[in-house]
GUKOLKOL-124361 format. One line per field, with one value per residue (C-alpha): z, x, y. Coordinates in steps of 0.5 Angstrom, whole numbers, plus 2048, in hexadecimal, padded with zeros to 3 digits. Example, Ala and Ser with C-alpha at 12.3 -4.5 7.8 and 13.67 -1.06 7.14 Angstrom:
<rofis>
up <- [810, 80E] .
east <- [819, 81B] .
north <- [7F7, 7FE] .
</rofis>
This chain:
<rofis>
up <- [86D, 872, 879, 87E, 885, 887, 88B, 885, 881, 886, 886, 87E, 87D, 882, 884, 88B, 88F, 893, 895, 893, 896, 896, 891, 88C, 885, 87E, 878, 873, 872, 86F, 86E, 86D, 873, 86F, 86E, 875, 879, 87E, 87E, 87A, 87B, 879, 876, 877, 871, 871, 86A, 867, 868, 86D, 873, 875, 87C, 87D, 87B, 880, 885, 880, 87E, 886, 886, 880, 883, 881, 885, 884, 881, 87F, 880, 87D, 882, 88A, 88B, 890, 897, 894, 88F, 894, 899, 893, 891, 898, 899, 892, 893, 88D, 88D, 88B, 887, 885, 87F, 87F, 87D, 87B, 875, 873, 86C, 870, 875, 86F, 86C, 872, 874, 86D, 86D, 874, 870, 86A, 86F, 872, 86B, 868, 864, 85F, 858, 858, 851, 851, 84B, 849, 843, 840, 83C, 83C, 843, 844, 83E, 83F, 846, 844, 83F, 844, 849, 844, 841, 848, 84B, 846, 84B, 851, 856, 854, 858, 854, 855, 854, 84E, 84F, 856, 855, 85A, 861, 863, 85E, 85E, 865, 864, 85F, 863, 86A, 865, 863, 867, 86A, 866, 85F, 85B, 857, 858, 852, 854, 850, 852, 850, 851, 850, 854, 855, 85B, 85B, 858, 85D, 862, 85E, 85C, 864, 866, 860, 85F, 858, 856, 84F, 84B, 845, 843, 83D, 83A, 83B, 839, 83A, 840, 846, 842, 845, 84C, 84A, 845, 840, 83D, 840, 847, 845, 843, 84A, 84E, 84A, 84C, 853, 853, 853, 85A, 85D, 859, 85C, 857, 853, 855, 851, 856, 855, 84E, 84F, 853, 851, 84A, 846, 840, 83B, 833, 82F, 82B, 832, 831, 838, 839, 838, 83D, 842, 841, 842, 847, 84C, 84A, 849, 84F, 854, 851, 84D, 847, 841, 83B, 835, 831, 82A, 823, 822, 821, 827, 82C, 831, 82F, 829, 824, 81D, 817, 81B, 818, 81A, 818, 816, 81E, 81F, 823, 822, 81F, 820, 820, 827, 827, 82D, 82D, 82D, 826, 829, 825, 827, 822, 827, 826, 82B, 82D, 82F, 829, 826, 824, 82A, 82F, 82C, 830, 836, 834, 833, 83A, 83D, 839, 83B, 842, 842, 83E, 844, 849, 846, 843, 83D, 837, 834, 83A, 83C, 835, 834, 83B, 839, 832, 835, 83A, 83A, 839, 83E, 840, 83D, 83A, 832, 834, 82F, 831, 82E, 82F, 82B, 826, 828, 825, 827, 82C, 82D, 834, 836, 83B, 841, 83F, 83A, 838, 831, 82F, 831, 82D, 827, 828, 82A, 823, 81F, 822, 820, 819, 819, 81B, 816, 816, 811, 814, 816, 81A, 81F, 824, 82B, 82E, 834, 838, 83B, 842, 845, 83F, 842, 83E, 838, 838, 832, 82E, 82F, 82E, 828, 826, 828, 823, 81D, 81E, 81E, 818, 814, 816, 811, 816, 814, 81A, 81F, 826, 82B, 832, 837, 837, 839, 836, 831, 82D, 82B, 828, 824, 821, 81F, 81C, 818, 816, 813, 80F, 813, 810, 814, 812, 815, 81C, 822, 829, 82F, 836, 83A, 83B, 83C, 836, 832, 834, 832, 82C, 829, 82C, 828, 821, 822, 81E, 81F, 81A, 81D, 820, 825, 829, 830, 833, 838, 83F, 845, 847, 840, 843, 83C, 83F, 840, 839, 837, 83C, 83A, 833, 834, 83A] .
east <- [83A, 839, 83B, 835, 834, 82D, 82C, 82D, 828, 823, 824, 824, 81E, 81A, 819, 817, 81C, 818, 81E, 825, 82C, 831, 836, 834, 836, 833, 837, 832, 82A, 825, 81E, 81F, 820, 824, 829, 82A, 831, 835, 834, 82E, 828, 822, 81C, 815, 811, 809, 808, 801, 804, 809, 80A, 811, 810, 80F, 816, 819, 81A, 81E, 822, 824, 826, 82B, 82E, 82A, 82D, 826, 81F, 81A, 813, 80D, 808, 808, 80D, 80C, 80E, 812, 816, 818, 81A, 81E, 821, 824, 827, 82A, 82D, 829, 824, 81D, 81B, 814, 814, 810, 809, 80B, 80E, 814, 815, 816, 81A, 81F, 81F, 821, 826, 829, 829, 82D, 832, 832, 833, 839, 83C, 83C, 842, 83E, 83C, 835, 832, 82A, 827, 820, 81B, 816, 81A, 821, 823, 826, 82B, 82D, 82E, 833, 836, 838, 83A, 83F, 841, 843, 846, 84C, 84E, 84A, 848, 841, 83B, 834, 82D, 82D, 828, 823, 822, 81F, 819, 818, 81B, 820, 823, 825, 828, 82C, 82F, 830, 834, 839, 83F, 842, 848, 844, 845, 83F, 838, 833, 82C, 826, 820, 819, 812, 80B, 807, 808, 80D, 811, 817, 817, 818, 81D, 821, 821, 824, 829, 82B, 82E, 833, 832, 82B, 829, 821, 822, 81B, 814, 80F, 809, 80B, 806, 802, 7FC, 7FE, 800, 7FB, 7FF, 806, 807, 805, 80B, 810, 80E, 80F, 816, 818, 817, 81E, 821, 81E, 824, 829, 82D, 82E, 834, 83A, 83F, 844, 842, 840, 83F, 839, 831, 831, 82B, 82C, 826, 825, 824, 81E, 81B, 815, 814, 81B, 81A, 814, 818, 81E, 81A, 815, 819, 821, 822, 81E, 822, 829, 82A, 82E, 82C, 82F, 82C, 82E, 82C, 82D, 82D, 833, 831, 831, 837, 838, 836, 836, 837, 838, 833, 833, 831, 834, 831, 830, 82D, 833, 834, 83A, 83B, 83F, 83F, 840, 841, 840, 847, 848, 84B, 848, 849, 846, 842, 83F, 83A, 839, 831, 82D, 828, 828, 824, 82A, 82F, 82B, 82C, 834, 834, 830, 836, 83B, 839, 839, 840, 843, 840, 843, 84A, 84B, 84F, 84B, 84E, 84E, 847, 845, 849, 846, 83F, 840, 843, 83D, 839, 832, 82D, 829, 822, 823, 824, 828, 82A, 82A, 82A, 82B, 82D, 828, 824, 822, 825, 821, 821, 81F, 81C, 817, 819, 814, 811, 80E, 80B, 811, 816, 812, 812, 81A, 81A, 817, 81C, 821, 81E, 81D, 824, 828, 82A, 826, 826, 81F, 819, 818, 813, 811, 80D, 80A, 806, 802, 805, 802, 801, 7FE, 7F7, 7F2, 7F7, 7F8, 7F3, 7F6, 7FE, 7FD, 7FA, 800, 804, 800, 801, 808, 809, 805, 809, 80F, 812, 810, 80F, 80B, 808, 805, 801, 801, 7FB, 7F4, 7F2, 7F5, 7F9, 7F3, 7F4, 7FA, 7F8, 7F2, 7F7, 7FC, 7F6, 7F3, 7FA, 7FA, 7FE, 7FD, 7F9, 7FD, 803, 7FF, 7FE, 7FB, 7FC, 7F9, 7FF, 806, 804, 800, 806, 80A, 805, 803, 809, 810, 80F, 80E, 815, 81B, 822, 823, 81E, 81F, 81A, 819, 815, 813, 80D, 80C, 80F, 808, 807, 80D, 810, 816, 814, 812, 81A, 81C, 817, 819, 821, 820] .
north <- [807, 80D, 80E, 811, 811, 80F, 815, 819, 815, 816, 81E, 81E, 81A, 81C, 814, 812, 80E, 809, 805, 806, 805, 80A, 80C, 807, 809, 807, 805, 803, 803, 7FD, 7FD, 7F5, 7F1, 7EC, 7F2, 7F3, 7F3, 7F6, 7FE, 7FD, 802, 7FE, 802, 7FF, 800, 7FE, 7FB, 7F8, 7F1, 7F1, 7F6, 7F7, 7F8, 7F1, 7F0, 7F5, 7EF, 7EB, 7F1, 7F2, 7EB, 7EC, 7F2, 7F8, 7FE, 801, 7FF, 805, 803, 806, 803, 802, 7FD, 7F7, 7F6, 7F0, 7F4, 7FA, 7F4, 7F1, 7F7, 7F9, 7F2, 7F3, 7FA, 7FC, 802, 803, 809, 80B, 80F, 816, 815, 80E, 810, 80C, 810, 816, 813, 810, 817, 81B, 816, 816, 81E, 81D, 819, 81E, 824, 821, 820, 827, 825, 820, 823, 820, 81F, 81E, 81B, 81B, 81B, 818, 813, 811, 812, 80C, 80C, 813, 811, 80B, 80F, 815, 810, 80D, 813, 817, 810, 812, 817, 817, 811, 811, 80E, 80D, 80B, 803, 801, 806, 807, 80E, 80F, 811, 80B, 80A, 811, 811, 80A, 80D, 812, 80E, 809, 80E, 80F, 815, 814, 814, 81A, 81A, 817, 816, 815, 813, 817, 814, 817, 815, 81B, 822, 824, 81D, 820, 826, 821, 81D, 823, 826, 820, 81F, 827, 826, 82A, 829, 826, 823, 823, 81E, 820, 821, 81C, 818, 813, 814, 819, 815, 817, 81E, 820, 824, 825, 82B, 829, 823, 829, 82C, 826, 825, 82C, 82A, 828, 82F, 830, 82C, 830, 836, 83D, 83D, 840, 843, 840, 839, 837, 830, 832, 833, 831, 82E, 82A, 829, 827, 82D, 829, 828, 82D, 82F, 831, 838, 837, 834, 839, 83F, 83D, 839, 839, 840, 843, 83E, 840, 83A, 83A, 836, 832, 82F, 829, 826, 827, 82F, 833, 837, 831, 831, 82A, 827, 821, 821, 81C, 817, 810, 809, 803, 7FD, 7FB, 802, 804, 80C, 80F, 817, 81D, 820, 827, 82C, 834, 835, 831, 82B, 825, 81D, 817, 813, 80C, 809, 802, 804, 803, 809, 810, 812, 810, 816, 81B, 817, 817, 81E, 820, 81B, 81E, 826, 824, 820, 826, 82B, 827, 827, 820, 81F, 81F, 819, 815, 816, 815, 80E, 80C, 80D, 80A, 803, 803, 7FC, 7FC, 7FD, 7F7, 7F7, 7FE, 7FD, 7F7, 7F2, 7EB, 7E4, 7DD, 7D7, 7D5, 7DB, 7E2, 7E8, 7EC, 7F4, 7F3, 7FA, 7F7, 7FB, 801, 805, 80C, 80D, 811, 80B, 806, 80A, 80B, 803, 802, 806, 802, 7FC, 7FE, 801, 7FA, 7F5, 7EF, 7E9, 7E6, 7EA, 7F0, 7EF, 7F4, 7F2, 7F8, 7F8, 7FD, 804, 806, 80C, 810, 811, 814, 815, 80D, 80C, 812, 810, 809, 80B, 80F, 808, 804, 809, 80A, 802, 801, 806, 802, 7FC, 7F6, 7EF, 7ED, 7F2, 7EF, 7F3, 7F1, 7F3, 7F4, 7FB, 800, 7FC, 7FC, 803, 802, 7FC, 800, 805, 800, 7FD, 804, 806, 7FF, 7FB, 7F4, 7EF, 7E9, 7ED, 7EF, 7EB, 7ED, 7E9, 7EA, 7EA, 7E7, 7E0, 7E0, 7E3, 7DE, 7D8, 7DB, 7E0, 7DD, 7D6, 7DA, 7DE, 7DC, 7DC, 7E1, 7E6, 7ED, 7EE, 7F4, 7F3, 7FA, 7FC, 7FF, 7FB, 7F9, 7F5, 7F0, 7EF, 7ED, 7E6, 7E6, 7E7, 7E2, 7DD, 7DE, 7DD, 7D8] .
</rofis>
């Protein structure tokens, strides 16, 4: 909750005040009229199906201190606002995203005491963010991105949701176009940052992995140069196995005066893991080693070898910000699994489901298949995989890699869900010799529920993984219903 006068909002955002009562103060912001109450700034977004401007009168009636319209307001709205003592503002350029960013930037500027941690990368952002929030909470009052509210709307909501009494803000920052992270980092102004990796997510929009690396490196633009007098400022942490780490370090971090650290499995890493092992449920145990030689034994509650890198990234920042190492590691080790992110769920008489249906990339599908095959299973191992979006001209090649990787795993049943790009995965799996009697292809989630759900058994272990657009979360819910 923030505390900003409407006059200051107008000055900071460039909005035009079309009707306004003197002395009004805003305390929260909403983009959904159902969330409006006293003190709310309601920002009208114009979507494909719903125009938020239609709900401006409803927001005024609900007590909004201001409504931010993105179209010419009606005389009736202006009259109602004057009657209720509310304000009507028109966003500059009718751009509600820029309005939100500027408003959040104003609140960030009024709270220089916050340590802001920015998290970006192709995969692993949400897990790393959640681990950071848990670890940092062992010492600080911490506010973090809810779910994966990481875009041009979600990031401002995260900043505006932080209290002046908070000490650390962990902000996940996503992107799918060049320049988006530049806007996000200018708003959040991170003190320390993480780039989890540079993968192939959004390669169809950005053209190449080098362009993706350049776009991820935009997070550095909002960071200030390191200072000998304040060691908690301007740190960028990456994994040492990131093949673009040197590119980002040399081309972007060093010229900006931003220090970098590496984590991983090498003796040269600032924070490293050794002796990594997975138990029968795929849960990692490792030795956590710091550059000063101190080591801790840690067992994580999130399955998969790949989450160790996320853990190391989180621990490097917790350590830099002065959190007791043992306390931070324990807080992360006991954190609950994130919903729809390798979340193991079941119901009486139903199969165990590894619900990883929130999103996908080729590398995260490979990691999820590794988890499936590392966990104990009394029945069949079943993988239900859908299409990966935003791969552009690389879709055929990358879906082929997914198909080949899946074909090499010891699966009892492999189900492909989709029609367009999934055919390349199916062809690759068949080419690699995956048995036809263990392979099924369905067109969408509804056909999967009709054809595949009835043949699953109670002792099966079932991975469900695809891009969000595939809607495979509905399959998980349908099976467990």
